[in-house]
mmCIF file as Biopython writes it, N, C-alpha, C and O atoms, coordinates in Angstrom:
data_model
#
loop_
_atom_site.group_PDB
_atom_site.id
_atom_site.type_symbol
_atom_site.label_atom_id
_atom_site.label_alt_id
_atom_site.label_comp_id
_atom_site.label_asym_id
_atom_site.label_entity_id
_atom_site.label_seq_id
_atom_site.pdbx_PDB_ins_code
_atom_site.Cartn_x
_atom_site.Cartn_y
_atom_site.Cartn_z
_atom_site.occupancy
_atom_site.B_iso_or_equiv
_atom_site.auth_seq_id
_atom_site.auth_asym_id
_atom_site.pdbx_PDB_model_num
ATOM 1   N N  . MET A ? 1  ? 0.840   -1.177 0.000  1.0 0.0 1  A 1 
ATOM 2   C CA . MET A ? 1  ? 0.000   0.000  0.000  1.0 0.0 1  A 1 
ATOM 3   C C  . MET A ? 1  ? 0.889   1.246  0.000  1.0 0.0 1  A 1 
ATOM 4   O O  . MET A ? 1  ? 1.773   1.383  0.845  1.0 0.0 1  A 1 
ATOM 5   N N  . GLU A ? 2  ? 0.653   2.135  -0.936 1.0 0.0 2  A 1 
ATOM 6   C CA . GLU A ? 2  ? 1.481   3.342  -1.061 1.0 0.0 2  A 1 
ATOM 7   C C  . GLU A ? 2  ? 1.031   4.400  -0.072 1.0 0.0 2  A 1 
ATOM 8   O O  . GLU A ? 2  ? -0.164  4.628  0.120  1.0 0.0 2  A 1 
ATOM 9   N N  . MET A ? 3  ? 2.026   5.050  0.564  1.0 0.0 3  A 1 
ATOM 10  C CA . MET A ? 3  ? 1.730   6.108  1.534  1.0 0.0 3  A 1 
ATOM 11  C C  . MET A ? 3  ? 1.300   7.370  0.792  1.0 0.0 3  A 1 
ATOM 12  O O  . MET A ? 3  ? 1.904   7.721  -0.221 1.0 0.0 3  A 1 
ATOM 13  N N  . PRO A ? 4  ? 0.265   8.058  1.278  1.0 0.0 4  A 1 
ATOM 14  C CA . PRO A ? 4  ? -0.123  9.315  0.638  1.0 0.0 4  A 1 
ATOM 15  C C  . PRO A ? 4  ? 0.948   10.376 0.865  1.0 0.0 4  A 1 
ATOM 16  O O  . PRO A ? 4  ? 1.651   10.362 1.875  1.0 0.0 4  A 1 
ATOM 17  N N  . ALA A ? 5  ? 1.059   11.293 -0.087 1.0 0.0 5  A 1 
ATOM 18  C CA . ALA A ? 5  ? 2.039   12.379 0.036  1.0 0.0 5  A 1 
ATOM 19  C C  . ALA A ? 5  ? 1.677   13.253 1.229  1.0 0.0 5  A 1 
ATOM 20  O O  . ALA A ? 5  ? 0.507   13.553 1.463  1.0 0.0 5  A 1 
ATOM 21  N N  . ARG A ? 6  ? 2.701   13.657 1.980  1.0 0.0 6  A 1 
ATOM 22  C CA . ARG A ? 6  ? 2.482   14.508 3.159  1.0 0.0 6  A 1 
ATOM 23  C C  . ARG A ? 6  ? 2.700   15.962 2.762  1.0 0.0 6  A 1 
ATOM 24  O O  . ARG A ? 6  ? 3.605   16.281 1.991  1.0 0.0 6  A 1 
ATOM 25  N N  . LYS A ? 7  ? 1.878   16.815 3.288  1.0 0.0 7  A 1 
ATOM 26  C CA . LYS A ? 7  ? 2.060   18.242 3.071  1.0 0.0 7  A 1 
ATOM 27  C C  . LYS A ? 7  ? 3.160   18.723 4.009  1.0 0.0 7  A 1 
ATOM 28  O O  . LYS A ? 7  ? 3.318   18.202 5.113  1.0 0.0 7  A 1 
ATOM 29  N N  . THR A ? 8  ? 3.910   19.711 3.565  1.0 0.0 8  A 1 
ATOM 30  C CA . THR A ? 8  ? 4.960   20.283 4.403  1.0 0.0 8  A 1 
ATOM 31  C C  . THR A ? 8  ? 4.788   21.798 4.466  1.0 0.0 8  A 1 
ATOM 32  O O  . THR A ? 8  ? 4.141   22.401 3.610  1.0 0.0 8  A 1 
ATOM 33  N N  . ALA A ? 9  ? 5.370   22.388 5.479  1.0 0.0 9  A 1 
ATOM 34  C CA . ALA A ? 9  ? 5.350   23.837 5.645  1.0 0.0 9  A 1 
ATOM 35  C C  . ALA A ? 9  ? 6.795   24.322 5.687  1.0 0.0 9  A 1 
ATOM 36  O O  . ALA A ? 9  ? 7.679   23.619 6.176  1.0 0.0 9  A 1 
ATOM 37  N N  . THR A ? 10 ? 7.027   25.509 5.181  1.0 0.0 10 A 1 
ATOM 38  C CA . THR A ? 10 ? 8.359   26.096 5.177  1.0 0.0 10 A 1 
ATOM 39  C C  . THR A ? 10 ? 8.593   26.849 6.478  1.0 0.0 10 A 1 
ATOM 40  O O  . THR A ? 10 ? 7.707   27.533 6.990  1.0 0.0 10 A 1 
ATOM 41  N N  . LEU A ? 11 ? 9.810   26.709 7.000  1.0 0.0 11 A 1 
ATOM 42  C CA . LEU A ? 11 ? 10.201  27.421 8.217  1.0 0.0 11 A 1 
ATOM 43  C C  . LEU A ? 11 ? 11.533  28.103 7.938  1.0 0.0 11 A 1 
ATOM 44  O O  . LEU A ? 11 ? 12.542  27.437 7.710  1.0 0.0 11 A 1 
ATOM 45  N N  . ASN A ? 12 ? 11.533  29.413 7.956  1.0 0.0 12 A 1 
ATOM 46  C CA . ASN A ? 12 ? 12.765  30.184 7.769  1.0 0.0 12 A 1 
ATOM 47  C C  . ASN A ? 12 ? 13.157  30.770 9.113  1.0 0.0 12 A 1 
ATOM 48  O O  . ASN A ? 12 ? 12.340  31.402 9.784  1.0 0.0 12 A 1 
ATOM 49  N N  . LEU A ? 13 ? 14.406  30.559 9.507  1.0 0.0 13 A 1 
ATOM 50  C CA . LEU A ? 13 ? 14.852  31.102 10.781 1.0 0.0 13 A 1 
ATOM 51  C C  . LEU A ? 13 ? 16.331  31.415 10.729 1.0 0.0 13 A 1 
ATOM 52  O O  . LEU A ? 13 ? 17.070  30.904 9.888  1.0 0.0 13 A 1 
ATOM 53  N N  . ARG A ? 14 ? 16.742  32.268 11.650 1.0 0.0 14 A 1 
ATOM 54  C CA . ARG A ? 14 ? 18.156  32.626 11.778 1.0 0.0 14 A 1 
ATOM 55  C C  . ARG A ? 14 ? 18.668  32.049 13.082 1.0 0.0 14 A 1 
ATOM 56  O O  . ARG A ? 14 ? 18.024  32.169 14.125 1.0 0.0 14 A 1 
ATOM 57  N N  . ILE A ? 15 ? 19.840  31.417 13.014 1.0 0.0 15 A 1 
ATOM 58  C CA . ILE A ? 15 ? 20.461  30.880 14.220 1.0 0.0 15 A 1 
ATOM 59  C C  . ILE A ? 15 ? 21.953  31.198 14.201 1.0 0.0 15 A 1 
ATOM 60  O O  . ILE A ? 15 ? 22.520  31.532 13.161 1.0 0.0 15 A 1 
ATOM 61  N N  . ASP A ? 16 ? 22.558  31.090 15.344 1.0 0.0 16 A 1 
ATOM 62  C CA . ASP A ? 16 ? 23.998  31.297 15.484 1.0 0.0 16 A 1 
ATOM 63  C C  . ASP A ? 16 ? 24.735  30.317 14.561 1.0 0.0 16 A 1 
ATOM 64  O O  . ASP A ? 16 ? 24.368  29.144 14.493 1.0 0.0 16 A 1 
ATOM 65  N N  . PRO A ? 17 ? 25.761  30.782 13.855 1.0 0.0 17 A 1 
ATOM 66  C CA . PRO A ? 17 ? 26.501  29.890 12.952 1.0 0.0 17 A 1 
ATOM 67  C C  . PRO A ? 17 ? 27.057  28.641 13.650 1.0 0.0 17 A 1 
ATOM 68  O O  . PRO A ? 17 ? 27.119  27.571 13.044 1.0 0.0 17 A 1 
ATOM 69  N N  . GLY A ? 18 ? 27.457  28.771 14.911 1.0 0.0 18 A 1 
ATOM 70  C CA . GLY A ? 18 ? 27.945  27.607 15.647 1.0 0.0 18 A 1 
ATOM 71  C C  . GLY A ? 18 ? 26.860  26.560 15.851 1.0 0.0 18 A 1 
ATOM 72  O O  . GLY A ? 18 ? 27.115  25.359 15.758 1.0 0.0 18 A 1 
ATOM 73  N N  . LEU A ? 19 ? 25.640  27.028 16.131 1.0 0.0 19 A 1 
ATOM 74  C CA . LEU A ? 19 ? 24.518  26.100 16.276 1.0 0.0 19 A 1 
ATOM 75  C C  . LEU A ? 19 ? 24.214  25.406 14.955 1.0 0.0 19 A 1 
ATOM 76  O O  . LEU A ? 19 ? 23.897  24.217 14.927 1.0 0.0 19 A 1 
ATOM 77  N N  . LYS A ? 20 ? 24.314  26.156 13.863 1.0 0.0 20 A 1 
ATOM 78  C CA . LYS A ? 20 ? 24.059  25.567 12.553 1.0 0.0 20 A 1 
ATOM 79  C C  . LYS A ? 20 ? 25.079  24.466 12.255 1.0 0.0 20 A 1 
ATOM 80  O O  . LYS A ? 20 ? 24.722  23.403 11.749 1.0 0.0 20 A 1 
ATOM 81  N N  . GLU A ? 21 ? 26.314  24.719 12.562 1.0 0.0 21 A 1 
ATOM 82  C CA . GLU A ? 21 ? 27.365  23.712 12.343 1.0 0.0 21 A 1 
ATOM 83  C C  . GLU A ? 21 ? 27.126  22.491 13.229 1.0 0.0 21 A 1 
ATOM 84  O O  . GLU A ? 21 ? 27.280  21.356 12.780 1.0 0.0 21 A 1 
ATOM 85  N N  . ALA A ? 22 ? 26.746  22.727 14.493 1.0 0.0 22 A 1 
ATOM 86  C CA . ALA A ? 22 ? 26.447  21.608 15.386 1.0 0.0 22 A 1 
ATOM 87  C C  . ALA A ? 22 ? 25.258  20.806 14.869 1.0 0.0 22 A 1 
ATOM 88  O O  . ALA A ? 22 ? 25.244  19.578 14.963 1.0 0.0 22 A 1 
ATOM 89  N N  . LEU A ? 23 ? 24.264  21.497 14.326 1.0 0.0 23 A 1 
ATOM 90  C CA . LEU A ? 23 ? 23.107  20.815 13.745 1.0 0.0 23 A 1 
ATOM 91  C C  . LEU A ? 23 ? 23.523  19.948 12.571 1.0 0.0 23 A 1 
ATOM 92  O O  . LEU A ? 23 ? 23.076  18.807 12.447 1.0 0.0 23 A 1 
ATOM 93  N N  . ARG A ? 24 ? 24.374  20.480 11.711 1.0 0.0 24 A 1 
ATOM 94  C CA . ARG A ? 24 ? 24.883  19.689 10.573 1.0 0.0 24 A 1 
ATOM 95  C C  . ARG A ? 24 ? 25.636  18.454 11.058 1.0 0.0 24 A 1 
ATOM 96  O O  . ARG A ? 24 ? 25.459  17.362 10.518 1.0 0.0 24 A 1 
ATOM 97  N N  . ASP A ? 25 ? 26.465  18.625 12.062 1.0 0.0 25 A 1 
ATOM 98  C CA . ASP A ? 25 ? 27.216  17.492 12.613 1.0 0.0 25 A 1 
ATOM 99  C C  . ASP A ? 25 ? 26.271  16.445 13.197 1.0 0.0 25 A 1 
ATOM 100 O O  . ASP A ? 25 ? 26.439  15.247 12.965 1.0 0.0 25 A 1 
ATOM 101 N N  . ALA A ? 26 ? 25.271  16.909 13.960 1.0 0.0 26 A 1 
ATOM 102 C CA . ALA A ? 26 ? 24.299  15.983 14.557 1.0 0.0 26 A 1 
ATOM 103 C C  . ALA A ? 26 ? 23.534  15.229 13.474 1.0 0.0 26 A 1 
ATOM 104 O O  . ALA A ? 26 ? 23.324  14.021 13.581 1.0 0.0 26 A 1 
ATOM 105 N N  . ALA A ? 27 ? 23.122  15.943 12.438 1.0 0.0 27 A 1 
ATOM 106 C CA . ALA A ? 27 ? 22.386  15.311 11.334 1.0 0.0 27 A 1 
ATOM 107 C C  . ALA A ? 27 ? 23.264  14.269 10.639 1.0 0.0 27 A 1 
ATOM 108 O O  . ALA A ? 27 ? 22.799  13.170 10.336 1.0 0.0 27 A 1 
ATOM 109 N N  . ASP A ? 28 ? 24.513  14.605 10.388 1.0 0.0 28 A 1 
ATOM 110 C CA . ASP A ? 28 ? 25.432  13.653 9.750  1.0 0.0 28 A 1 
ATOM 111 C C  . ASP A ? 28 ? 25.596  12.391 10.594 1.0 0.0 28 A 1 
ATOM 112 O O  . ASP A ? 28 ? 25.571  11.279 10.064 1.0 0.0 28 A 1 
ATOM 113 N N  . ARG A ? 29 ? 25.762  12.561 11.897 1.0 0.0 29 A 1 
ATOM 114 C CA . ARG A ? 29 ? 25.947  11.408 12.785 1.0 0.0 29 A 1 
ATOM 115 C C  . ARG A ? 29 ? 24.721  10.501 12.812 1.0 0.0 29 A 1 
ATOM 116 O O  . ARG A ? 29 ? 24.845  9.290  13.001 1.0 0.0 29 A 1 
ATOM 117 N N  . GLU A ? 30 ? 23.542  11.083 12.625 1.0 0.0 30 A 1 
ATOM 118 C CA . GLU A ? 30 ? 22.295  10.312 12.641 1.0 0.0 30 A 1 
ATOM 119 C C  . GLU A ? 30 ? 21.860  9.894  11.230 1.0 0.0 30 A 1 
ATOM 120 O O  . GLU A ? 30 ? 20.800  9.293  11.055 1.0 0.0 30 A 1 
ATOM 121 N N  . HIS A ? 31 ? 22.678  10.214 10.238 1.0 0.0 31 A 1 
ATOM 122 C CA . HIS A ? 31 ? 22.349  9.920  8.833  1.0 0.0 31 A 1 
ATOM 123 C C  . HIS A ? 31 ? 20.995  10.521 8.445  1.0 0.0 31 A 1 
ATOM 124 O O  . HIS A ? 31 ? 20.165  9.867  7.816  1.0 0.0 31 A 1 
ATOM 125 N N  . ARG A ? 32 ? 20.798  11.764 8.831  1.0 0.0 32 A 1 
ATOM 126 C CA . ARG A ? 32 ? 19.572  12.501 8.546  1.0 0.0 32 A 1 
ATOM 127 C C  . ARG A ? 32 ? 19.920  13.762 7.764  1.0 0.0 32 A 1 
ATOM 128 O O  . ARG A ? 32 ? 21.062  14.220 7.773  1.0 0.0 32 A 1 
ATOM 129 N N  . SER A ? 33 ? 18.911  14.315 7.086  1.0 0.0 33 A 1 
ATOM 130 C CA . SER A ? 33 ? 19.078  15.643 6.510  1.0 0.0 33 A 1 
ATOM 131 C C  . SER A ? 33 ? 18.966  16.650 7.660  1.0 0.0 33 A 1 
ATOM 132 O O  . SER A ? 33 ? 18.476  16.322 8.741  1.0 0.0 33 A 1 
ATOM 133 N N  . VAL A ? 34 ? 19.422  17.863 7.412  1.0 0.0 34 A 1 
ATOM 134 C CA . VAL A ? 34 ? 19.306  18.900 8.432  1.0 0.0 34 A 1 
ATOM 135 C C  . VAL A ? 34 ? 17.828  19.136 8.748  1.0 0.0 34 A 1 
ATOM 136 O O  . VAL A ? 34 ? 17.461  19.240 9.918  1.0 0.0 34 A 1 
ATOM 137 N N  . ALA A ? 35 ? 16.986  19.223 7.735  1.0 0.0 35 A 1 
ATOM 138 C CA . ALA A ? 35 ? 15.551  19.446 7.957  1.0 0.0 35 A 1 
ATOM 139 C C  . ALA A ? 35 ? 14.942  18.314 8.779  1.0 0.0 35 A 1 
ATOM 140 O O  . ALA A ? 35 ? 14.148  18.562 9.687  1.0 0.0 35 A 1 
ATOM 141 N N  . ASN A ? 36 ? 15.312  17.072 8.462  1.0 0.0 36 A 1 
ATOM 142 C CA . ASN A ? 36 ? 14.777  15.939 9.213  1.0 0.0 36 A 1 
ATOM 143 C C  . ASN A ? 36 ? 15.283  15.949 10.642 1.0 0.0 36 A 1 
ATOM 144 O O  . ASN A ? 36 ? 14.553  15.562 11.554 1.0 0.0 36 A 1 
ATOM 145 N N  . MET A ? 37 ? 16.523  16.385 10.860 1.0 0.0 37 A 1 
ATOM 146 C CA . MET A ? 37 ? 17.069  16.451 12.208 1.0 0.0 37 A 1 
ATOM 147 C C  . MET A ? 37 ? 16.315  17.491 13.036 1.0 0.0 37 A 1 
ATOM 148 O O  . MET A ? 37 ? 16.012  17.251 14.205 1.0 0.0 37 A 1 
ATOM 149 N N  . VAL A ? 38 ? 16.011  18.644 12.438 1.0 0.0 38 A 1 
ATOM 150 C CA . VAL A ? 38 ? 15.239  19.668 13.140 1.0 0.0 38 A 1 
ATOM 151 C C  . VAL A ? 38 ? 13.867  19.115 13.511 1.0 0.0 38 A 1 
ATOM 152 O O  . VAL A ? 38 ? 13.411  19.289 14.641 1.0 0.0 38 A 1 
ATOM 153 N N  . GLU A ? 39 ? 13.212  18.453 12.570 1.0 0.0 39 A 1 
ATOM 154 C CA . GLU A ? 39 ? 11.890  17.866 12.844 1.0 0.0 39 A 1 
ATOM 155 C C  . GLU A ? 39 ? 11.987  16.826 13.960 1.0 0.0 39 A 1 
ATOM 156 O O  . GLU A ? 39 ? 11.146  16.801 14.858 1.0 0.0 39 A 1 
ATOM 157 N N  . PHE A ? 40 ? 13.003  15.974 13.907 1.0 0.0 40 A 1 
ATOM 158 C CA . PHE A ? 40 ? 13.203  14.958 14.939 1.0 0.0 40 A 1 
ATOM 159 C C  . PHE A ? 40 ? 13.376  15.602 16.311 1.0 0.0 40 A 1 
ATOM 160 O O  . PHE A ? 40 ? 12.762  15.167 17.285 1.0 0.0 40 A 1 
ATOM 161 N N  . LEU A ? 41 ? 14.210  16.638 16.391 1.0 0.0 41 A 1 
ATOM 162 C CA . LEU A ? 41 ? 14.463  17.303 17.670 1.0 0.0 41 A 1 
ATOM 163 C C  . LEU A ? 41 ? 13.215  17.989 18.213 1.0 0.0 41 A 1 
ATOM 164 O O  . LEU A ? 41 ? 12.976  17.975 19.420 1.0 0.0 41 A 1 
ATOM 165 N N  . ILE A ? 42 ? 12.425  18.583 17.338 1.0 0.0 42 A 1 
ATOM 166 C CA . ILE A ? 42 ? 11.175  19.214 17.776 1.0 0.0 42 A 1 
ATOM 167 C C  . ILE A ? 42 ? 10.216  18.158 18.306 1.0 0.0 42 A 1 
ATOM 168 O O  . ILE A ? 42 ? 9.617   18.335 19.366 1.0 0.0 42 A 1 
ATOM 169 N N  . ARG A ? 43 ? 10.066  17.050 17.564 1.0 0.0 43 A 1 
ATOM 170 C CA . ARG A ? 43 ? 9.177   15.971 18.016 1.0 0.0 43 A 1 
ATOM 171 C C  . ARG A ? 43 ? 9.655   15.396 19.351 1.0 0.0 43 A 1 
ATOM 172 O O  . ARG A ? 43 ? 8.844   15.123 20.236 1.0 0.0 43 A 1 
ATOM 173 N N  . GLN A ? 44 ? 10.956  15.215 19.494 1.0 0.0 44 A 1 
ATOM 174 C CA . GLN A ? 44 ? 11.518  14.681 20.732 1.0 0.0 44 A 1 
ATOM 175 C C  . GLN A ? 44 ? 11.236  15.633 21.902 1.0 0.0 44 A 1 
ATOM 176 O O  . GLN A ? 44 ? 10.836  15.191 22.979 1.0 0.0 44 A 1 
ATOM 177 N N  . HIS A ? 45 ? 11.440  16.913 21.694 1.0 0.0 45 A 1 
ATOM 178 C CA . HIS A ? 45 ? 11.179  17.898 22.739 1.0 0.0 45 A 1 
ATOM 179 C C  . HIS A ? 45 ? 9.695   17.911 23.117 1.0 0.0 45 A 1 
ATOM 180 O O  . HIS A ? 45 ? 9.352   17.899 24.299 1.0 0.0 45 A 1 
ATOM 181 N N  . CYS A ? 46 ? 8.827   17.936 22.119 1.0 0.0 46 A 1 
ATOM 182 C CA . CYS A ? 46 ? 7.384   17.952 22.391 1.0 0.0 46 A 1 
ATOM 183 C C  . CYS A ? 46 ? 6.966   16.717 23.184 1.0 0.0 46 A 1 
ATOM 184 O O  . CYS A ? 46 ? 6.152   16.813 24.102 1.0 0.0 46 A 1 
ATOM 185 N N  . ASP A ? 47 ? 7.518   15.565 22.835 1.0 0.0 47 A 1 
ATOM 186 C CA . ASP A ? 47 ? 7.219   14.330 23.568 1.0 0.0 47 A 1 
ATOM 187 C C  . ASP A ? 47 ? 7.687   14.451 25.017 1.0 0.0 47 A 1 
ATOM 188 O O  . ASP A ? 47 ? 6.981   14.037 25.936 1.0 0.0 47 A 1 
ATOM 189 N N  . THR A ? 48 ? 8.867   15.012 25.219 1.0 0.0 48 A 1 
ATOM 190 C CA . THR A ? 48 ? 9.435   15.150 26.560 1.0 0.0 48 A 1 
ATOM 191 C C  . THR A ? 48 ? 8.593   16.058 27.458 1.0 0.0 48 A 1 
ATOM 192 O O  . THR A ? 48 ? 8.398   15.764 28.637 1.0 0.0 48 A 1 
ATOM 193 N N  . VAL A ? 49 ? 8.097   17.162 26.896 1.0 0.0 49 A 1 
ATOM 194 C CA . VAL A ? 49 ? 7.365   18.135 27.713 1.0 0.0 49 A 1 
ATOM 195 C C  . VAL A ? 49 ? 5.841   17.994 27.609 1.0 0.0 49 A 1 
ATOM 196 O O  . VAL A ? 49 ? 5.100   18.784 28.195 1.0 0.0 49 A 1 
ATOM 197 N N  . GLY A ? 50 ? 5.383   16.993 26.868 1.0 0.0 50 A 1 
ATOM 198 C CA . GLY A ? 50 ? 3.947   16.714 26.806 1.0 0.0 50 A 1 
ATOM 199 C C  . GLY A ? 50 ? 3.145   17.580 25.856 1.0 0.0 50 A 1 
ATOM 200 O O  . GLY A ? 50 ? 1.953   17.800 26.070 1.0 0.0 50 A 1 
ATOM 201 N N  . ILE A ? 51 ? 3.781   18.069 24.814 1.0 0.0 51 A 1 
ATOM 202 C CA . ILE A ? 51 ? 3.054   18.836 23.795 1.0 0.0 51 A 1 
ATOM 203 C C  . ILE A ? 51 ? 2.560   17.866 22.726 1.0 0.0 51 A 1 
ATOM 204 O O  . ILE A ? 51 ? 3.344   17.110 22.153 1.0 0.0 51 A 1 
ATOM 205 N N  . VAL A ? 52 ? 1.249   17.894 22.462 1.0 0.0 52 A 1 
ATOM 206 C CA . VAL A ? 52 ? 0.662   17.024 21.450 1.0 0.0 52 A 1 
ATOM 207 C C  . VAL A ? 52 ? 0.833   17.678 20.085 1.0 0.0 52 A 1 
ATOM 208 O O  . VAL A ? 52 ? 0.500   18.850 19.906 1.0 0.0 52 A 1 
ATOM 209 N N  . ILE A ? 53 ? 1.345   16.929 19.135 1.0 0.0 53 A 1 
ATOM 210 C CA . ILE A ? 53 ? 1.517   17.427 17.772 1.0 0.0 53 A 1 
ATOM 211 C C  . ILE A ? 53 ? 0.290   16.997 16.961 1.0 0.0 53 A 1 
ATOM 212 O O  . ILE A ? 53 ? 0.043   15.801 16.804 1.0 0.0 53 A 1 
ATOM 213 N N  . PRO A ? 54 ? -0.478  17.959 16.449 1.0 0.0 54 A 1 
ATOM 214 C CA . PRO A ? 54 ? -1.684  17.591 15.704 1.0 0.0 54 A 1 
ATOM 215 C C  . PRO A ? 54 ? -1.348  16.860 14.404 1.0 0.0 54 A 1 
ATOM 216 O O  . PRO A ? 54 ? -0.319  17.111 13.777 1.0 0.0 54 A 1 
ATOM 217 N N  . GLU A ? 55 ? -2.232  15.962 14.024 1.0 0.0 55 A 1 
ATOM 218 C CA . GLU A ? 55 ? -2.078  15.254 12.745 1.0 0.0 55 A 1 
ATOM 219 C C  . GLU A ? 55 ? -2.406  16.215 11.607 1.0 0.0 55 A 1 
ATOM 220 O O  . GLU A ? 55 ? -3.104  17.210 11.804 1.0 0.0 55 A 1 
ATOM 221 N N  . GLN A ? 56 ? -1.897  15.909 10.414 1.0 0.0 56 A 1 
ATOM 222 C CA . GLN A ? 56 ? -2.151  16.778 9.265  1.0 0.0 56 A 1 
ATOM 223 C C  . GLN A ? 56 ? -3.638  16.913 8.970  1.0 0.0 56 A 1 
ATOM 224 O O  . GLN A ? 56 ? -4.094  17.983 8.567  1.0 0.0 56 A 1 
ATOM 225 N N  . ALA A ? 57 ? -4.396  15.846 9.166  1.0 0.0 57 A 1 
ATOM 226 C CA . ALA A ? 57 ? -5.829  15.910 8.903  1.0 0.0 57 A 1 
ATOM 227 C C  . ALA A ? 57 ? -6.495  16.959 9.784  1.0 0.0 57 A 1 
ATOM 228 O O  . ALA A ? 57 ? -7.439  17.621 9.352  1.0 0.0 57 A 1 
ATOM 229 N N  . GLU A ? 58 ? -6.013  17.117 11.014 1.0 0.0 58 A 1 
ATOM 230 C CA . GLU A ? 58 ? -6.571  18.112 11.925 1.0 0.0 58 A 1 
ATOM 231 C C  . GLU A ? 58 ? -6.232  19.522 11.461 1.0 0.0 58 A 1 
ATOM 232 O O  . GLU A ? 58 ? -7.037  20.442 11.613 1.0 0.0 58 A 1 
ATOM 233 N N  . ILE A ? 59 ? -5.052  19.688 10.901 1.0 0.0 59 A 1 
ATOM 234 C CA . ILE A ? 59 ? -4.588  21.014 10.475 1.0 0.0 59 A 1 
ATOM 235 C C  . ILE A ? 59 ? -5.219  21.413 9.149  1.0 0.0 59 A 1 
ATOM 236 O O  . ILE A ? 59 ? -5.734  22.521 8.998  1.0 0.0 59 A 1 
ATOM 237 N N  . PHE A ? 60 ? -5.171  20.485 8.186  1.0 0.0 60 A 1 
ATOM 238 C CA . PHE A ? 60 ? -5.606  20.801 6.823  1.0 0.0 60 A 1 
ATOM 239 C C  . PHE A ? 60 ? -7.034  20.384 6.520  1.0 0.0 60 A 1 
ATOM 240 O O  . PHE A ? 60 ? -7.561  20.708 5.456  1.0 0.0 60 A 1 
ATOM 241 N N  . GLY A ? 61 ? -7.671  19.663 7.452  1.0 0.0 61 A 1 
ATOM 242 C CA . GLY A ? 61 ? -9.038  19.230 7.209  1.0 0.0 61 A 1 
ATOM 243 C C  . GLY A ? 61 ? -9.155  18.112 6.191  1.0 0.0 61 A 1 
ATOM 244 O O  . GLY A ? 61 ? -10.196 17.953 5.555  1.0 0.0 61 A 1 
ATOM 245 N N  . ASP A ? 62 ? -8.070  17.320 6.032  1.0 0.0 62 A 1 
ATOM 246 C CA . ASP A ? 62 ? -8.103  16.205 5.087  1.0 0.0 62 A 1 
ATOM 247 C C  . ASP A ? 62 ? -8.999  15.099 5.621  1.0 0.0 62 A 1 
ATOM 248 O O  . ASP A ? 62 ? -8.971  14.799 6.814  1.0 0.0 62 A 1 
ATOM 249 N N  . ASP A ? 63 ? -9.784  14.500 4.757  1.0 0.0 63 A 1 
ATOM 250 C CA . ASP A ? 63 ? -10.618 13.367 5.159  1.0 0.0 63 A 1 
ATOM 251 C C  . ASP A ? 63 ? -9.865  12.057 5.138  1.0 0.0 63 A 1 
ATOM 252 O O  . ASP A ? 63 ? -10.220 11.119 5.851  1.0 0.0 63 A 1 
ATOM 253 N N  . ASP A ? 64 ? -8.800  11.987 4.306  1.0 0.0 64 A 1 
ATOM 254 C CA . ASP A ? 64 ? -8.081  10.723 4.136  1.0 0.0 64 A 1 
ATOM 255 C C  . ASP A ? 64 ? -6.687  10.754 4.705  1.0 0.0 64 A 1 
ATOM 256 O O  . ASP A ? 64 ? -5.937  9.805  4.473  1.0 0.0 64 A 1 
ATOM 257 N N  . GLY A ? 65 ? -6.275  11.796 5.448  1.0 0.0 65 A 1 
ATOM 258 C CA . GLY A ? 65 ? -4.913  11.926 5.940  1.0 0.0 65 A 1 
ATOM 259 C C  . GLY A ? 65 ? -4.835  11.586 7.329  1.0 0.0 65 A 1 
ATOM 260 O O  . GLY A ? 65 ? -3.756  11.638 7.918  1.0 0.0 65 A 1 
#
């Protein structure tokens, strides 16, 4: 069964160059893209502090997502 395409949102931000380099290093060590590493870290933090991440269907009103 093929997975439906997921919608994505763009996030533009400025961070300290040292943090950016550390993020690249962390992503490389985990064999992830930088974007995927940021998403992973956000999900991990939300799980730790009890923030529920809404499903795409809740955000976009999809009936099949």
